[in-house]
C-alpha positions in Angstrom: 3.5 -175.2 -30.4 -0.3 -176.4 -29.4 -2.0 -179.1 -30.7 -6.1 -179.0 -31.4 -8.6 -181.1 -32.5 -11.8 -180.2 -34.9 -14.5 -182.8 -36.1 -16.7 -181.9 -38.9 -19.1 -183.6 -41.9 -19.2 -182.7 -45.2 -18.3 -183.9 -49.1 -16.9 -182.2 -52.5 -15.1 -179.2 -51.7 -15.9 -176.7 -49.2 -14.7 -174.5 -46.3 -14.2 -175.5 -42.8 -14.0 -172.9 -40.0 -12.4 -173.5 -36.8 -12.1 -170.9 -34.2 -9.7 -170.8 -31.4 -9.8 -169.2 -28.1 -8.2 -165.5 -28.0 -4.7 -165.1 -28.7 -4.0 -168.2 -30.1 -4.3 -167.3 -33.7 -3.5 -164.4 -36.0 -2.2 -163.6 -39.5 1.1 -164.7 -38.8 0.5 -168.2 -37.0 1.8 -171.2 -38.8 -0.7 -173.9 -39.1 -0.7 -177.4 -40.1 -3.3 -180.0 -40.1 -3.8 -183.7 -41.2 -7.2 -184.9 -42.1 -8.7 -188.7 -41.6 -11.8 -190.2 -41.8 -14.1 -190.9 -38.7 -15.5 -194.2 -38.6 -18.9 -195.7 -36.7 -18.2 -199.3 -36.7 -20.5 -201.7 -34.8 -18.6 -202.7 -31.5 -16.0 -200.2 -31.7 -15.4 -196.7 -30.2 -17.7 -194.0 -32.1 -14.8 -191.9 -33.1 -12.4 -194.6 -34.5 -10.2 -193.3 -37.1 -10.5 -194.8 -40.2 -9.0 -195.0 -44.0 -12.0 -196.0 -46.2 -12.6 -195.6 -49.9 -12.8 -191.7 -49.9 -9.9 -189.3 -50.6 -9.4 -186.7 -47.8 -7.4 -183.1 -48.4 -6.5 -180.3 -46.5 -6.0 -178.1 -49.6 -5.7 -174.5 -48.3 -5.2 -173.3 -44.7 -5.5 -169.5 -43.7 -5.3 -168.1 -40.0 -7.2 -164.8 -39.4 -6.3 -162.2 -36.8 -9.7 -162.7 -35.4 -8.9 -165.9 -34.0 -10.2 -168.4 -36.7 -8.7 -170.5 -39.5 -10.5 -171.0 -42.6 -9.3 -174.6 -43.9 -10.4 -175.5 -47.8 -11.5 -179.4 -47.5 -11.6 -181.7 -50.6 -13.5 -185.1 -49.6 -14.2 -187.2 -52.6 -17.4 -189.0 -51.9 -20.9 -189.1 -53.0 -22.4 -188.1 -49.5 -21.3 -186.5 -46.6 -18.3 -188.5 -44.4 -17.3 -187.5 -40.6 -14.0 -186.5 -40.5 -11.4 -185.3 -37.4 -8.7 -183.0 -38.1 -5.8 -182.3 -36.3 -4.2 -178.9 -35.9 -0.9 -177.8 -34.8 -0.3 -174.2 -34.3 3.3 -173.0 -33.5 4.3 -169.8 -31.6 
């Protein structure tokens, strides 16, 4: 198993592509992920994990033979929010 972090920004329903080094991902990879908002609060670190009022979901996870994973993300908010995904890849 290997653990990875991917940061992004968005809102609504969208695809989020994460590229991995060669040999990590293929179509048979088992990939699990969670998502949280990243806050920028004065006096706090810029990457503070945060649970705000927005709902965030990872809806689909599709590993590909070319070494990347397509994630379908849903962020229920009017404007783009910063987020972090923690990704576990099982061999």
